C-alpha positions as CSV (number, residue, x, y, z in Angstrom):
1,M,122.1,86.7,78.9
2,V,123.8,89.0,79.5
3,L,120.3,91.8,78.6
4,R,118.5,89.2,81.0
5,L,120.0,90.8,83.3
6,I,119.9,94.2,82.8
7,W,116.2,93.8,82.1
8,R,116.0,91.8,85.3
9,I,117.5,94.9,87.3
10,V,115.8,98.0,85.0
11,V,112.5,95.7,86.5
12,T,113.5,96.0,90.2
13,L,114.8,98.9,90.3
14,S,111.6,100.8,89.1
15,L,109.6,98.3,91.6
16,F,111.7,99.8,93.8
17,T,111.1,103.6,92.4
18,L,106.9,102.6,92.6
19,A,107.0,101.0,96.0
20,L,108.7,104.1,97.4
21,C,106.6,106.8,96.3
22,A,103.3,104.6,96.9
23,A,105.6,105.0,100.4
24,I,106.1,108.4,101.2
25,D,102.7,108.7,100.2
26,V,101.1,106.5,103.0
27,V,103.0,108.1,105.6
28,A,101.8,111.8,104.6
29,M,98.3,109.7,104.8
30,I,99.4,109.0,108.3
31,I,101.2,111.2,109.5
32,G,99.2,114.4,107.2
33,S,101.0,116.1,104.9
34,E,101.2,119.5,105.9
35,R,103.8,117.7,108.1
36,V,105.8,115.7,105.2
37,W,105.3,117.9,102.1
38,P,108.1,120.7,103.9
39,W,110.3,117.7,105.1
40,V,110.8,117.2,101.5
41,N,110.2,120.2,100.1
42,N,113.2,121.8,102.4
43,M,115.4,119.2,102.3
44,P,119.1,119.2,100.7
45,D,120.8,118.7,97.9
46,L,123.2,116.8,98.4
47,A,120.4,113.6,100.1
48,R,118.3,114.5,96.5
49,I,121.2,113.0,93.9
50,P,119.7,109.8,94.8
51,F,116.1,110.2,94.5
52,G,116.7,112.4,91.1
53,C,119.9,109.0,90.1
54,L,117.0,106.7,90.4
55,G,114.0,109.0,89.2
56,A,116.8,109.4,85.6
57,F,117.0,105.4,86.3
58,T,113.7,104.6,86.3
59,A,112.8,106.8,83.6
60,I,115.8,105.7,80.6
61,G,115.6,102.2,82.2
62,G,112.0,102.1,81.6
63,L,111.9,103.2,78.4
64,A,115.0,101.0,77.5
65,L,113.1,97.5,79.1
66,W,110.0,99.3,76.6
67,I,111.8,99.6,73.4
68,G,113.6,95.8,74.3
69,M,110.2,93.8,75.2
70,M,108.5,94.6,71.7
71,L,111.5,93.8,69.8
72,D,111.5,90.2,71.9
73,C,108.4,90.0,71.2
74,V,108.3,90.8,67.0
75,L,111.9,88.7,66.9
76,L,112.8,86.1,69.3
77,S,109.2,85.3,71.2
78,G,108.0,81.4,69.9
79,L,105.0,83.0,69.5
80,S,101.7,83.3,67.2
81,W,101.1,86.2,64.6
82,F,97.8,86.6,66.2
83,S,99.2,87.0,69.5
84,K,102.7,89.6,68.9
85,L,99.9,91.6,67.3
86,K,98.3,91.6,70.7
87,W,101.4,91.8,72.5
88,L,102.8,94.9,70.8
89,L,99.3,96.4,71.0
90,L,99.5,96.3,74.2
91,M,102.8,98.0,73.9
92,V,101.9,100.3,72.5
93,V,98.5,101.8,74.3
94,F,100.0,101.7,78.1
95,N,104.0,102.1,77.1
96,I,106.0,100.9,79.7
97,L,103.2,99.2,81.4
98,G,102.5,96.7,79.2
99,A,106.2,96.5,78.9
100,F,106.0,95.1,83.1
101,I,102.6,93.4,81.6
102,Y,105.1,91.7,79.0
103,Y,107.9,90.9,80.8
104,F,106.1,89.1,84.0
105,R,103.2,86.9,81.8
106,V,106.4,85.8,78.6
107,F,109.5,87.0,78.6
108,T,110.2,85.1,82.6
109,K,108.8,81.9,81.0
110,H,110.8,82.1,77.9
111,G,114.1,79.2,78.1
112,L,117.1,80.4,78.0
113,A,117.7,78.6,74.4
114,T,115.5,82.0,73.2
115,P,119.1,83.7,71.3
116,V,118.8,86.7,73.4
117,V,120.1,89.6,70.1
């Protein structure tokens, strides 16, 4: 149960980070990058700390999610061996993106009766 909560937090914060980066890029396109990027480059160090922490959490959490979803695929899911092979291959080839796809397509559909390590 605790691992499910951790995976949900990792996925939510990772998607939030991607949305934040996309929003900054959209603002840069609308306003003009020559007006936005100097502000980003000249940001005070204290204002950069939350962005750095969010990026570090996304990187470490994404790696943990990737490994956790591969372990779930191999050990805990009730899939056939061919489905496990396809999902594992998807996660090996596409790394964190494959883990996100597995999370939303398979992991969230598991019942809570599935034992969690």
